[in-house]
A tleap script that builds the chain and sets N, CA, C and O, in Angstrom:
source leaprc.protein.ff14SB
mol = sequence {
  NMET LEU ILE PHE LYS ASN ASN SER ILE HIE
  ASN ASN ASN ARG VAL ILE ASN ASN HIE GLU
  ASP ILE VAL SER THR ALA ARG PHE GLU ASN
  GLU SER TRP PHE ILE ASP LEU GLN LYS LEU
  SER ASN ASP GLU LEU MET ARG MET TYR ASN
  ILE ILE THR ILE ASP LYS TYR GLU PHE ALA
  LYS ASN ALA TRP TYR ILE PRO LEU GLU GLY
  ASP LYS ARG CYS PRO ILE MET ILE ALA LYS
  GLY TYR LYS ILE PRO ASP THR PRO GLU LYS
  MET VAL GLU PHE GLN ASP THR ALA LYS ILE
  LEU GLU GLN GLU TYR SER GLY PHE ILE ASP
  ALA TRP ASP PHE GLY TYR ILE THR ARG GLN
  SER ILE GLU LYS ALA ILE LEU HIE ILE LEU
  GLU ILE ARG SER ILE GLU ILE THR SER CTHR
}
set mol.1.N position { -12.021 -5.936 -5.639 }
set mol.1.CA position { -11.939 -4.744 -6.448 }
set mol.1.C position { -12.658 -3.609 -5.732 }
set mol.1.O position { -13.701 -3.834 -5.118 }
set mol.2.N position { -12.131 -2.414 -5.799 }
set mol.2.CA position { -12.723 -1.263 -5.138 }
set mol.2.C position { -13.404 -0.360 -6.154 }
set mol.2.O position { -12.873 -0.091 -7.231 }
set mol.3.N position { -14.594 0.100 -5.785 }
set mol.3.CA position { -15.293 1.078 -6.601 }
set mol.3.C position { -15.834 2.160 -5.694 }
set mol.3.O position { -15.958 1.948 -4.488 }
set mol.4.N position { -16.160 3.316 -6.248 }
set mol.4.CA position { -16.666 4.437 -5.473 }
set mol.4.C position { -18.155 4.271 -5.230 }
set mol.4.O position { -18.880 3.802 -6.107 }
set mol.5.N position { -18.622 4.655 -4.038 }
set mol.5.CA position { -20.037 4.598 -3.701 }
set mol.5.C position { -20.384 5.602 -2.609 }
set mol.5.O position { -19.497 6.302 -2.120 }
set mol.6.N position { -21.641 5.690 -2.219 }
set mol.6.CA position { -22.202 6.669 -1.270 }
set mol.6.C position { -21.519 6.687 0.093 }
set mol.6.O position { -20.637 5.864 0.340 }
set mol.7.N position { -21.883 7.561 0.943 }
set mol.7.CA position { -21.314 8.021 2.204 }
set mol.7.C position { -20.776 7.034 3.231 }
set mol.7.O position { -20.754 7.397 4.407 }
set mol.8.N position { -20.357 5.867 2.914 }
set mol.8.CA position { -19.720 4.986 3.883 }
set mol.8.C position { -18.727 4.086 3.165 }
set mol.8.O position { -18.758 3.941 1.943 }
set mol.9.N position { -17.857 3.495 3.946 }
set mol.9.CA position { -16.860 2.601 3.375 }
set mol.9.C position { -17.311 1.174 3.654 }
set mol.9.O position { -17.614 0.820 4.793 }
set mol.10.N position { -17.353 0.363 2.609 }
set mol.10.CA position { -17.745 -1.033 2.755 }
set mol.10.C position { -16.540 -1.903 2.456 }
set mol.10.O position { -15.834 -1.681 1.472 }
set mol.11.N position { -16.307 -2.884 3.298 }
set mol.11.CA position { -15.201 -3.816 3.111 }
set mol.11.C position { -15.746 -5.205 3.396 }
set mol.11.O position { -16.050 -5.531 4.544 }
set mol.12.N position { -15.873 -6.029 2.357 }
set mol.12.CA position { -16.427 -7.367 2.505 }
set mol.12.C position { -17.768 -7.321 3.237 }
set mol.12.O position { -18.002 -8.075 4.182 }
set mol.13.N position { -18.631 -6.433 2.787 }
set mol.13.CA position { -19.982 -6.248 3.318 }
set mol.13.C position { -20.028 -5.695 4.732 }
set mol.13.O position { -21.089 -5.737 5.355 }
set mol.14.N position { -18.953 -5.189 5.259 }
set mol.14.CA position { -18.922 -4.573 6.586 }
set mol.14.C position { -18.740 -3.077 6.416 }
set mol.14.O position { -17.791 -2.640 5.764 }
set mol.15.N position { -19.625 -2.293 6.985 }
set mol.15.CA position { -19.519 -0.844 6.877 }
set mol.15.C position { -18.425 -0.376 7.819 }
set mol.15.O position { -18.411 -0.742 8.995 }
set mol.16.N position { -17.493 0.449 7.293 }
set mol.16.CA position { -16.357 0.924 8.073 }
set mol.16.C position { -16.512 2.409 8.356 }
set mol.16.O position { -15.536 3.152 8.254 }
set mol.17.N position { -17.689 2.857 8.702 }
set mol.17.CA position { -17.823 4.256 9.074 }
set mol.17.C position { -17.902 4.390 10.585 }
set mol.17.O position { -18.298 5.434 11.102 }
set mol.18.N position { -17.535 3.358 11.273 }
set mol.18.CA position { -17.539 3.301 12.728 }
set mol.18.C position { -16.470 4.241 13.278 }
set mol.18.O position { -15.323 4.211 12.832 }
set mol.19.N position { -16.841 5.057 14.227 }
set mol.19.CA position { -15.930 6.016 14.845 }
set mol.19.C position { -14.706 5.313 15.463 }
set mol.19.O position { -13.601 5.853 15.409 }
set mol.20.N position { -14.886 4.144 16.036 }
set mol.20.CA position { -13.769 3.406 16.654 }
set mol.20.C position { -12.708 3.036 15.620 }
set mol.20.O position { -11.514 3.105 15.912 }
set mol.21.N position { -13.125 2.646 14.424 }
set mol.21.CA position { -12.168 2.319 13.362 }
set mol.21.C position { -11.333 3.529 12.993 }
set mol.21.O position { -10.129 3.414 12.764 }
set mol.22.N position { -11.971 4.688 12.934 }
set mol.22.CA position { -11.272 5.919 12.570 }
set mol.22.C position { -10.321 6.335 13.679 }
set mol.22.O position { -9.183 6.717 13.405 }
set mol.23.N position { -10.768 6.268 14.920 }
set mol.23.CA position { -9.922 6.638 16.053 }
set mol.23.C position { -8.711 5.712 16.148 }
set mol.23.O position { -7.612 6.168 16.464 }
set mol.24.N position { -8.898 4.421 15.880 }
set mol.24.CA position { -7.780 3.483 15.978 }
set mol.24.C position { -6.696 3.776 14.954 }
set mol.24.O position { -5.533 3.436 15.173 }
set mol.25.N position { -7.057 4.402 13.839 }
set mol.25.CA position { -6.053 4.735 12.832 }
set mol.25.C position { -5.397 6.089 13.090 }
set mol.25.O position { -4.314 6.363 12.574 }
set mol.26.N position { -6.043 6.927 13.880 }
set mol.26.CA position { -5.504 8.265 14.135 }
set mol.26.C position { -4.167 8.215 14.850 }
set mol.26.O position { -3.385 9.162 14.759 }
set mol.27.N position { -3.890 7.141 15.555 }
set mol.27.CA position { -2.655 7.050 16.327 }
set mol.27.C position { -1.393 7.022 15.459 }
set mol.27.O position { -0.309 7.334 15.953 }
set mol.28.N position { -1.507 6.665 14.207 }
set mol.28.CA position { -0.314 6.632 13.356 }
set mol.28.C position { -0.280 7.745 12.314 }
set mol.28.O position { 0.532 7.680 11.391 }
set mol.29.N position { -1.114 8.741 12.425 }
set mol.29.CA position { -1.136 9.815 11.431 }
set mol.29.C position { 0.166 10.602 11.346 }
set mol.29.O position { 0.468 11.161 10.291 }
set mol.30.N position { 0.940 10.662 12.413 }
set mol.30.CA position { 2.206 11.403 12.394 }
set mol.30.C position { 3.419 10.516 12.132 }
set mol.30.O position { 4.553 10.995 12.150 }
set mol.31.N position { 3.192 9.248 11.893 }
set mol.31.CA position { 4.281 8.312 11.607 }
set mol.31.C position { 4.806 8.544 10.186 }
set mol.31.O position { 4.035 8.837 9.273 }
set mol.32.N position { 6.107 8.412 10.013 }
set mol.32.CA position { 6.703 8.665 8.688 }
set mol.32.C position { 6.162 7.715 7.627 }
set mol.32.O position { 6.000 8.116 6.474 }
set mol.33.N position { 5.880 6.470 7.986 }
set mol.33.CA position { 5.354 5.521 7.001 }
set mol.33.C position { 3.959 5.939 6.537 }
set mol.33.O position { 3.619 5.776 5.365 }
set mol.34.N position { 3.162 6.470 7.443 }
set mol.34.CA position { 1.820 6.923 7.090 }
set mol.34.C position { 1.884 8.171 6.208 }
set mol.34.O position { 1.114 8.311 5.258 }
set mol.35.N position { 2.795 9.058 6.530 }
set mol.35.CA position { 2.996 10.260 5.719 }
set mol.35.C position { 3.428 9.872 4.302 }
set mol.35.O position { 2.961 10.453 3.323 }
set mol.36.N position { 4.325 8.884 4.204 }
set mol.36.CA position { 4.735 8.385 2.886 }
set mol.36.C position { 3.560 7.765 2.139 }
set mol.36.O position { 3.413 7.973 0.935 }
set mol.37.N position { 2.732 7.015 2.834 }
set mol.37.CA position { 1.585 6.363 2.209 }
set mol.37.C position { 0.635 7.399 1.615 }
set mol.37.O position { 0.005 7.150 0.586 }
set mol.38.N position { 0.533 8.547 2.255 }
set mol.38.CA position { -0.340 9.612 1.766 }
set mol.38.C position { 0.157 10.232 0.458 }
set mol.38.O position { -0.602 10.921 -0.222 }
set mol.39.N position { 1.405 9.999 0.104 }
set mol.39.CA position { 1.948 10.508 -1.155 }
set mol.39.C position { 1.367 9.767 -2.363 }
set mol.39.O position { 1.409 10.271 -3.485 }
set mol.40.N position { 0.831 8.581 -2.129 }
set mol.40.CA position { 0.298 7.772 -3.218 }
set mol.40.C position { -1.038 8.329 -3.694 }
set mol.40.O position { -1.804 8.889 -2.910 }
set mol.41.N position { -1.303 8.169 -4.969 }
set mol.41.CA position { -2.588 8.594 -5.530 }
set mol.41.C position { -3.681 7.640 -5.058 }
set mol.41.O position { -3.392 6.571 -4.521 }
set mol.42.N position { -4.924 8.029 -5.260 }
set mol.42.CA position { -6.045 7.156 -4.901 }
set mol.42.C position { -5.975 5.833 -5.650 }
set mol.42.O position { -6.229 4.776 -5.072 }
set mol.43.N position { -5.632 5.886 -6.936 }
set mol.43.CA position { -5.512 4.656 -7.723 }
set mol.43.C position { -4.415 3.750 -7.168 }
set mol.43.O position { -4.591 2.534 -7.091 }
set mol.44.N position { -3.292 4.336 -6.784 }
set mol.44.CA position { -2.190 3.543 -6.225 }
set mol.44.C position { -2.590 2.934 -4.884 }
set mol.44.O position { -2.283 1.775 -4.603 }
set mol.45.N position { -3.275 3.723 -4.062 }
set mol.45.CA position { -3.750 3.193 -2.782 }
set mol.45.C position { -4.724 2.038 -3.001 }
set mol.45.O position { -4.653 1.022 -2.309 }
set mol.46.N position { -5.610 2.188 -3.940 }
set mol.46.CA position { -6.583 1.128 -4.205 }
set mol.46.C position { -5.908 -0.116 -4.779 }
set mol.46.O position { -6.319 -1.236 -4.476 }
set mol.47.N position { -4.885 0.066 -5.597 }
set mol.47.CA position { -4.141 -1.089 -6.122 }
set mol.47.C position { -3.494 -1.853 -4.967 }
set mol.47.O position { -3.563 -3.081 -4.919 }
set mol.48.N position { -2.870 -1.135 -4.043 }
set mol.48.CA position { -2.244 -1.778 -2.890 }
set mol.48.C position { -3.306 -2.453 -2.019 }
set mol.48.O position { -3.116 -3.584 -1.574 }
set mol.49.N position { -4.411 -1.766 -1.777 }
set mol.49.CA position { -5.494 -2.302 -0.950 }
set mol.49.C position { -6.045 -3.596 -1.547 }
set mol.49.O position { -6.261 -4.573 -0.830 }
set mol.50.N position { -6.269 -3.599 -2.852 }
set mol.50.CA position { -6.787 -4.807 -3.499 }
set mol.50.C position { -5.826 -5.978 -3.356 }
set mol.50.O position { -6.248 -7.109 -3.115 }
set mol.51.N position { -4.548 -5.707 -3.502 }
set mol.51.CA position { -3.562 -6.782 -3.363 }
set mol.51.C position { -3.557 -7.298 -1.927 }
set mol.51.O position { -3.473 -8.506 -1.703 }
set mol.52.N position { -3.645 -6.409 -0.970 }
set mol.52.CA position { -3.633 -6.807 0.438 }
set mol.52.C position { -4.874 -7.612 0.806 }
set mol.52.O position { -4.770 -8.633 1.486 }
set mol.53.N position { -6.040 -7.166 0.365 }
set mol.53.CA position { -7.282 -7.770 0.831 }
set mol.53.C position { -7.842 -8.873 -0.054 }
set mol.53.O position { -8.537 -9.763 0.438 }
set mol.54.N position { -7.556 -8.830 -1.338 }
set mol.54.CA position { -8.155 -9.798 -2.254 }
set mol.54.C position { -7.154 -10.849 -2.700 }
set mol.54.O position { -7.400 -12.047 -2.562 }
set mol.55.N position { -6.034 -10.405 -3.230 }
set mol.55.CA position { -5.083 -11.337 -3.827 }
set mol.55.C position { -4.205 -12.053 -2.811 }
set mol.55.O position { -3.640 -13.102 -3.118 }
set mol.56.N position { -4.083 -11.511 -1.622 }
set mol.56.CA position { -3.241 -12.104 -0.574 }
set mol.56.C position { -1.799 -12.305 -1.047 }
set mol.56.O position { -1.126 -13.255 -0.647 }
set mol.57.N position { -1.348 -11.405 -1.895 }
set mol.57.CA position { 0.028 -11.405 -2.389 }
set mol.57.C position { 0.991 -11.289 -1.209 }
set mol.57.O position { 0.743 -10.510 -0.289 }
set mol.58.N position { 2.058 -12.033 -1.224 }
set mol.58.CA position { 3.082 -11.949 -0.186 }
set mol.58.C position { 4.108 -10.900 -0.583 }
set mol.58.O position { 4.960 -11.137 -1.440 }
set mol.59.N position { 4.016 -9.740 0.050 }
set mol.59.CA position { 4.956 -8.665 -0.240 }
set mol.59.C position { 6.357 -9.047 0.201 }
set mol.59.O position { 6.547 -9.717 1.216 }
set mol.60.N position { 7.318 -8.614 -0.570 }
set mol.60.CA position { 8.717 -8.873 -0.243 }
set mol.60.C position { 9.204 -7.869 0.789 }
set mol.60.O position { 8.693 -6.754 0.892 }
set mol.61.N position { 10.191 -8.288 1.540 }
set mol.61.CA position { 10.923 -7.394 2.431 }
set mol.61.C position { 12.376 -7.430 1.981 }
set mol.61.O position { 12.901 -8.485 1.626 }
set mol.62.N position { 13.015 -6.280 2.000 }
set mol.62.CA position { 14.428 -6.177 1.612 }
set mol.62.C position { 14.692 -6.755 0.225 }
set mol.62.O position { 15.715 -7.404 0.007 }
set mol.63.N position { 13.792 -6.527 -0.695 }
set mol.63.CA position { 13.940 -7.092 -2.044 }
set mol.63.C position { 13.936 -6.000 -3.105 }
set mol.63.O position { 13.378 -6.171 -4.189 }
set mol.64.N position { 14.558 -4.894 -2.782 }
set mol.64.CA position { 14.493 -3.752 -3.685 }
set mol.64.C position { 15.372 -3.867 -4.914 }
set mol.64.O position { 14.988 -3.402 -5.987 }
set mol.65.N position { 16.511 -4.460 -4.788 }
set mol.65.CA position { 17.458 -4.398 -5.889 }
set mol.65.C position { 17.564 -5.669 -6.706 }
set mol.65.O position { 17.799 -5.610 -7.913 }
set mol.66.N position { 17.397 -6.790 -6.086 }
set mol.66.CA position { 17.508 -8.053 -6.814 }
set mol.66.C position { 16.293 -8.902 -6.483 }
set mol.66.O position { 16.321 -9.662 -5.515 }
set mol.67.N position { 15.231 -8.791 -7.266 }
set mol.67.CA position { 14.033 -9.585 -6.987 }
set mol.67.C position { 14.247 -11.044 -7.374 }
set mol.67.O position { 14.093 -11.415 -8.537 }
set mol.68.N position { 14.596 -11.848 -6.413 }
set mol.68.CA position { 14.861 -13.259 -6.642 }
set mol.68.C position { 13.630 -14.083 -6.277 }
set mol.68.O position { 12.687 -13.578 -5.669 }
set mol.69.N position { 13.657 -15.328 -6.650 }
set mol.69.CA position { 12.605 -16.274 -6.296 }
set mol.69.C position { 11.232 -15.831 -6.798 }
set mol.69.O position { 10.262 -15.841 -6.040 }
set mol.70.N position { 11.148 -15.453 -8.035 }
set mol.70.CA position { 9.856 -15.092 -8.599 }
set mol.70.C position { 9.461 -13.658 -8.332 }
set mol.70.O position { 10.306 -12.770 -8.216 }
set mol.71.N position { 8.173 -13.451 -8.236 }
set mol.71.CA position { 7.618 -12.109 -8.092 }
set mol.71.C position { 7.728 -11.657 -6.643 }
set mol.71.O position { 6.911 -12.040 -5.805 }
set mol.72.N position { 8.726 -10.851 -6.350 }
set mol.72.CA position { 8.953 -10.327 -5.001 }
set mol.72.C position { 9.061 -8.813 -5.077 }
set mol.72.O position { 10.110 -8.272 -5.426 }
set mol.73.N position { 7.951 -8.127 -4.744 }
set mol.73.CA position { 7.942 -6.672 -4.740 }
set mol.73.C position { 7.376 -6.189 -3.419 }
set mol.73.O position { 6.575 -6.879 -2.789 }
set mol.74.N position { 7.790 -5.013 -3.006 }
set mol.74.CA position { 7.262 -4.429 -1.778 }
set mol.74.C position { 5.943 -3.736 -2.086 }
set mol.74.O position { 5.596 -3.572 -3.255 }
set mol.75.N position { 5.200 -3.325 -1.062 }
set mol.75.CA position { 3.903 -2.679 -1.298 }
set mol.75.C position { 3.972 -1.426 -2.175 }
set mol.75.O position { 3.049 -1.174 -2.950 }
set mol.76.N position { 5.030 -0.646 -2.069 }
set mol.76.CA position { 5.138 0.571 -2.889 }
set mol.76.C position { 5.296 0.207 -4.366 }
set mol.76.O position { 4.679 0.836 -5.225 }
set mol.77.N position { 6.107 -0.788 -4.665 }
set mol.77.CA position { 6.278 -1.211 -6.060 }
set mol.77.C position { 4.955 -1.723 -6.626 }
set mol.77.O position { 4.636 -1.474 -7.789 }
set mol.78.N position { 4.189 -2.434 -5.808 }
set mol.78.CA position { 2.867 -2.908 -6.230 }
set mol.78.C position { 1.962 -1.710 -6.495 }
set mol.78.O position { 1.314 -1.628 -7.538 }
set mol.79.N position { 1.923 -0.781 -5.537 }
set mol.79.CA position { 1.059 0.398 -5.662 }
set mol.79.C position { 1.378 1.182 -6.933 }
set mol.79.O position { 0.475 1.646 -7.630 }
set mol.80.N position { 2.649 1.321 -7.222 }
set mol.80.CA position { 3.082 2.075 -8.393 }
set mol.80.C position { 2.875 1.310 -9.693 }
set mol.80.O position { 3.020 1.880 -10.774 }
set mol.81.N position { 2.538 0.027 -9.603 }
set mol.81.CA position { 2.247 -0.760 -10.790 }
set mol.81.C position { 3.466 -1.327 -11.488 }
set mol.81.O position { 3.372 -1.753 -12.639 }
set mol.82.N position { 4.617 -1.342 -10.812 }
set mol.82.CA position { 5.823 -1.888 -11.430 }
set mol.82.C position { 5.783 -3.405 -11.421 }
set mol.82.O position { 5.481 -4.033 -10.406 }
set mol.83.N position { 6.089 -3.969 -12.559 }
set mol.83.CA position { 6.110 -5.422 -12.722 }
set mol.83.C position { 7.509 -5.952 -12.465 }
set mol.83.O position { 8.492 -5.214 -12.537 }
set mol.84.N position { 7.584 -7.213 -12.172 }
set mol.84.CA position { 8.871 -7.870 -11.947 }
set mol.84.C position { 9.619 -7.915 -13.292 }
set mol.84.O position { 9.019 -8.254 -14.312 }
set mol.85.N position { 10.909 -7.581 -13.307 }
set mol.85.CA position { 11.660 -7.578 -14.577 }
set mol.85.C position { 11.870 -8.993 -15.104 }
set mol.85.O position { 12.073 -9.939 -14.343 }
set mol.86.N position { 11.814 -9.108 -16.436 }
set mol.86.CA position { 12.008 -10.426 -17.043 }
set mol.86.C position { 13.185 -10.462 -18.023 }
set mol.86.O position { 13.422 -11.475 -18.682 }
set mol.87.N position { 13.911 -9.356 -18.112 }
set mol.87.CA position { 15.112 -9.315 -18.948 }
set mol.87.C position { 16.194 -8.550 -18.184 }
set mol.87.O position { 15.882 -7.795 -17.263 }
set mol.88.N position { 17.455 -8.737 -18.557 }
set mol.88.CA position { 18.525 -7.984 -17.888 }
set mol.88.C position { 18.353 -6.471 -18.024 }
set mol.88.O position { 18.665 -5.722 -17.098 }
set mol.89.N position { 17.859 -6.026 -19.171 }
set mol.89.CA position { 17.641 -4.592 -19.369 }
set mol.89.C position { 16.575 -4.063 -18.419 }
set mol.89.O position { 16.730 -2.993 -17.830 }
set mol.90.N position { 15.496 -4.818 -18.277 }
set mol.90.CA position { 14.422 -4.416 -17.365 }
set mol.90.C position { 14.881 -4.488 -15.908 }
set mol.90.O position { 14.392 -3.738 -15.063 }
set mol.91.N position { 15.824 -5.393 -15.616 }
set mol.91.CA position { 16.364 -5.504 -14.263 }
set mol.91.C position { 17.117 -4.229 -13.892 }
set mol.91.O position { 16.980 -3.732 -12.774 }
set mol.92.N position { 17.903 -3.703 -14.814 }
set mol.92.CA position { 18.640 -2.462 -14.566 }
set mol.92.C position { 17.655 -1.319 -14.322 }
set mol.92.O position { 17.821 -0.531 -13.391 }
set mol.93.N position { 16.641 -1.239 -15.160 }
set mol.93.CA position { 15.621 -0.197 -14.997 }
set mol.93.C position { 14.886 -0.370 -13.661 }
set mol.93.O position { 14.615 0.610 -12.967 }
set mol.94.N position { 14.570 -1.603 -13.311 }
set mol.94.CA position { 13.900 -1.906 -12.042 }
set mol.94.C position { 14.752 -1.437 -10.864 }
set mol.94.O position { 14.237 -0.832 -9.924 }
set mol.95.N position { 16.046 -1.714 -10.915 }
set mol.95.CA position { 16.951 -1.317 -9.835 }
set mol.95.C position { 17.047 0.202 -9.714 }
set mol.95.O position { 17.055 0.740 -8.607 }
set mol.96.N position { 17.117 0.883 -10.836 }
set mol.96.CA position { 17.160 2.350 -10.815 }
set mol.96.C position { 15.876 2.929 -10.237 }
set mol.96.O position { 15.917 3.845 -9.416 }
set mol.97.N position { 14.745 2.398 -10.662 }
set mol.97.CA position { 13.454 2.841 -10.146 }
set mol.97.C position { 13.359 2.554 -8.647 }
set mol.97.O position { 12.879 3.390 -7.881 }
set mol.98.N position { 13.810 1.388 -8.238 }
set mol.98.CA position { 13.764 1.005 -6.827 }
set mol.98.C position { 14.572 1.966 -5.959 }
set mol.98.O position { 14.146 2.320 -4.860 }
set mol.99.N position { 15.718 2.383 -6.444 }
set mol.99.CA position { 16.545 3.327 -5.678 }
set mol.99.C position { 15.821 4.655 -5.469 }
set mol.99.O position { 15.866 5.233 -4.383 }
set mol.100.N position { 15.157 5.130 -6.514 }
set mol.100.CA position { 14.413 6.386 -6.417 }
set mol.100.C position { 13.260 6.247 -5.439 }
set mol.100.O position { 13.063 7.104 -4.577 }
set mol.101.N position { 12.497 5.165 -5.570 }
set mol.101.CA position { 11.358 4.943 -4.671 }
set mol.101.C position { 11.809 4.722 -3.235 }
set mol.101.O position { 11.140 5.152 -2.296 }
set mol.102.N position { 12.933 4.057 -3.068 }
set mol.102.CA position { 13.447 3.805 -1.720 }
set mol.102.C position { 13.776 5.116 -1.015 }
set mol.102.O position { 13.566 5.243 0.192 }
set mol.103.N position { 14.286 6.080 -1.752 }
set mol.103.CA position { 14.578 7.392 -1.158 }
set mol.103.C position { 13.295 8.158 -0.874 }
set mol.103.O position { 13.147 8.746 0.198 }
set mol.104.N position { 12.371 8.156 -1.821 }
set mol.104.CA position { 11.135 8.930 -1.677 }
set mol.104.C position { 10.211 8.373 -0.600 }
set mol.104.O position { 9.515 9.132 0.075 }
set mol.105.N position { 10.200 7.059 -0.437 }
set mol.105.CA position { 9.290 6.401 0.503 }
set mol.105.C position { 10.063 5.678 1.613 }
set mol.105.O position { 9.646 4.611 2.064 }
set mol.106.N position { 11.160 6.243 2.044 }
set mol.106.CA position { 12.026 5.565 3.016 }
set mol.106.C position { 11.322 5.266 4.335 }
set mol.106.O position { 11.563 4.214 4.928 }
set mol.107.N position { 10.462 6.155 4.807 }
set mol.107.CA position { 9.753 5.909 6.060 }
set mol.107.C position { 8.868 4.680 5.967 }
set mol.107.O position { 8.861 3.844 6.870 }
set mol.108.N position { 8.126 4.570 4.882 }
set mol.108.CA position { 7.250 3.415 4.692 }
set mol.108.C position { 8.066 2.139 4.499 }
set mol.108.O position { 7.778 1.112 5.114 }
set mol.109.N position { 9.069 2.206 3.654 }
set mol.109.CA position { 9.856 1.013 3.337 }
set mol.109.C position { 10.591 0.496 4.566 }
set mol.109.O position { 10.620 -0.711 4.805 }
set mol.110.N position { 11.184 1.391 5.348 }
set mol.110.CA position { 11.853 0.960 6.573 }
set mol.110.C position { 10.867 0.321 7.549 }
set mol.110.O position { 11.161 -0.713 8.148 }
set mol.111.N position { 9.693 0.943 7.707 }
set mol.111.CA position { 8.686 0.394 8.613 }
set mol.111.C position { 8.238 -0.987 8.147 }
set mol.111.O position { 8.033 -1.881 8.968 }
set mol.112.N position { 8.084 -1.168 6.847 }
set mol.112.CA position { 7.689 -2.473 6.311 }
set mol.112.C position { 8.812 -3.498 6.475 }
set mol.112.O position { 8.588 -4.598 6.982 }
set mol.113.N position { 10.017 -3.131 6.046 }
set mol.113.CA position { 11.144 -4.071 6.099 }
set mol.113.C position { 11.472 -4.522 7.520 }
set mol.113.O position { 11.846 -5.676 7.733 }
set mol.114.N position { 11.336 -3.621 8.490 }
set mol.114.CA position { 11.683 -3.954 9.870 }
set mol.114.C position { 10.494 -4.457 10.684 }
set mol.114.O position { 10.619 -4.692 11.885 }
set mol.115.N position { 9.350 -4.622 10.038 }
set mol.115.CA position { 8.192 -5.210 10.708 }
set mol.115.C position { 7.455 -4.284 11.664 }
set mol.115.O position { 6.723 -4.759 12.533 }
set mol.116.N position { 7.630 -2.976 11.523 }
set mol.116.CA position { 6.920 -2.033 12.380 }
set mol.116.C position { 5.452 -1.897 11.978 }
set mol.116.O position { 4.617 -1.495 12.788 }
set mol.117.N position { 5.144 -2.233 10.731 }
set mol.117.CA position { 3.766 -2.202 10.259 }
set mol.117.C position { 3.414 -3.557 9.666 }
set mol.117.O position { 4.281 -4.301 9.206 }
set mol.118.N position { 2.132 -3.856 9.689 }
set mol.118.CA position { 1.631 -5.131 9.172 }
set mol.118.C position { 0.682 -4.869 8.012 }
set mol.118.O position { 0.352 -3.724 7.703 }
set mol.119.N position { 0.260 -5.937 7.388 }
set mol.119.CA position { -0.742 -5.835 6.326 }
set mol.119.C position { -2.009 -5.172 6.870 }
set mol.119.O position { -2.631 -4.349 6.199 }
set mol.120.N position { -2.379 -5.546 8.100 }
set mol.120.CA position { -3.600 -4.997 8.700 }
set mol.120.C position { -3.460 -3.497 8.964 }
set mol.120.O position { -4.404 -2.738 8.742 }
set mol.121.N position { -2.299 -3.070 9.431 }
set mol.121.CA position { -2.130 -1.633 9.677 }
set mol.121.C position { -2.112 -0.858 8.362 }
set mol.121.O position { -2.606 0.268 8.303 }
set mol.122.N position { -1.554 -1.440 7.321 }
set mol.122.CA position { -1.569 -0.798 6.005 }
set mol.122.C position { -3.004 -0.715 5.494 }
set mol.122.O position { -3.421 0.322 4.978 }
set mol.123.N position { -3.748 -1.788 5.635 }
set mol.123.CA position { -5.147 -1.805 5.199 }
set mol.123.C position { -5.950 -0.710 5.906 }
set mol.123.O position { -6.681 0.038 5.257 }
set mol.124.N position { -5.819 -0.614 7.221 }
set mol.124.CA position { -6.529 0.422 7.983 }
set mol.124.C position { -6.075 1.816 7.566 }
set mol.124.O position { -6.891 2.730 7.446 }
set mol.125.N position { -4.787 1.975 7.347 }
set mol.125.CA position { -4.253 3.277 6.958 }
set mol.125.C position { -4.795 3.710 5.599 }
set mol.125.O position { -5.139 4.876 5.406 }
set mol.126.N position { -4.869 2.776 4.666 }
set mol.126.CA position { -5.394 3.098 3.340 }
set mol.126.C position { -6.852 3.536 3.446 }
set mol.126.O position { -7.243 4.545 2.860 }
set mol.127.N position { -7.648 2.786 4.186 }
set mol.127.CA position { -9.050 3.168 4.355 }
set mol.127.C position { -9.171 4.543 5.004 }
set mol.127.O position { -10.033 5.340 4.635 }
set mol.128.N position { -8.301 4.810 5.971 }
set mol.128.CA position { -8.320 6.099 6.658 }
set mol.128.C position { -7.946 7.237 5.693 }
set mol.128.O position { -8.588 8.288 5.687 }
set mol.129.N position { -6.931 7.022 4.900 }
set mol.129.CA position { -6.509 8.046 3.935 }
set mol.129.C position { -7.625 8.324 2.937 }
set mol.129.O position { -7.929 9.479 2.639 }
set mol.130.N position { -8.230 7.264 2.428 }
set mol.130.CA position { -9.320 7.447 1.468 }
set mol.130.C position { -10.502 8.165 2.113 }
set mol.130.O position { -11.170 8.972 1.468 }
set mol.131.N position { -10.752 7.874 3.367 }
set mol.131.CA position { -11.830 8.580 4.063 }
set mol.131.C position { -11.461 10.045 4.262 }
set mol.131.O position { -12.299 10.929 4.086 }
set mol.132.N position { -10.214 10.299 4.626 }
set mol.132.CA position { -9.762 11.672 4.763 }
set mol.132.C position { -9.967 12.427 3.454 }
set mol.132.O position { -10.339 13.600 3.452 }
set mol.133.N position { -9.726 11.753 2.370 }
set mol.133.CA position { -9.881 12.362 1.043 }
set mol.133.C position { -11.338 12.382 0.590 }
set mol.133.O position { -11.636 12.741 -0.549 }
set mol.134.N position { -12.237 11.996 1.483 }
set mol.134.CA position { -13.685 12.008 1.211 }
set mol.134.C position { -14.075 11.108 0.061 }
set mol.134.O position { -14.902 11.463 -0.779 }
set mol.135.N position { -13.472 9.949 0.038 }
set mol.135.CA position { -13.825 8.963 -0.969 }
set mol.135.C position { -14.502 7.814 -0.262 }
set mol.135.O position { -13.984 7.296 0.728 }
set mol.136.N position { -15.654 7.412 -0.760 }
set mol.136.CA position { -16.341 6.259 -0.230 }
set mol.136.C position { -16.074 5.100 -1.174 }
set mol.136.O position { -16.124 5.254 -2.394 }
set mol.137.N position { -15.792 3.947 -0.604 }
set mol.137.CA position { -15.464 2.800 -1.449 }
set mol.137.C position { -16.332 1.612 -1.074 }
set mol.137.O position { -16.809 1.490 0.055 }
set mol.138.N position { -16.519 0.760 -2.034 }
set mol.138.CA position { -17.215 -0.492 -1.814 }
set mol.138.C position { -16.347 -1.603 -2.362 }
set mol.138.O position { -15.819 -1.502 -3.470 }
set mol.139.N position { -16.203 -2.649 -1.597 }
set mol.139.CA position { -15.443 -3.802 -2.042 }
set mol.139.C position { -16.417 -4.776 -2.687 }
set mol.139.O position { -17.439 -5.117 -2.091 }
set mol.140.N position { -16.109 -5.230 -3.908 }
set mol.140.CA position { -16.997 -6.181 -4.581 }
set mol.140.C position { -16.293 -7.490 -4.800 }
set mol.140.O position { -16.878 -8.420 -5.354 }
savepdb mol mol.pdb
quit
């Protein structure tokens, strides 16, 4: 779980205010997936970060329209807080929402689906975005 705290970023008791960590993330600041990730609110970023680092949820790839085999959502659907549909009516709504998100976050979704980014790169990017936004976080 992430909470706000004083002038450094803590992740599993490791301080992430190291200049090397920040420089390593600067290389993807102009990437379309990173630009899309910046569209998310702080709460959405933290929801995605928690799932990546704590829950070890297996994000789906290419599972936007028909979530089969249980809970299969991409990182954006997780960040936005959308749950897996459990009725045909919710499935239709899920598909409509997925189409909208797929258009709005196409750079991120394509990078994820085609394996251009990993969980680790997403984790670093989220920490970098939160730092850019001058938010200090502590992982508990």
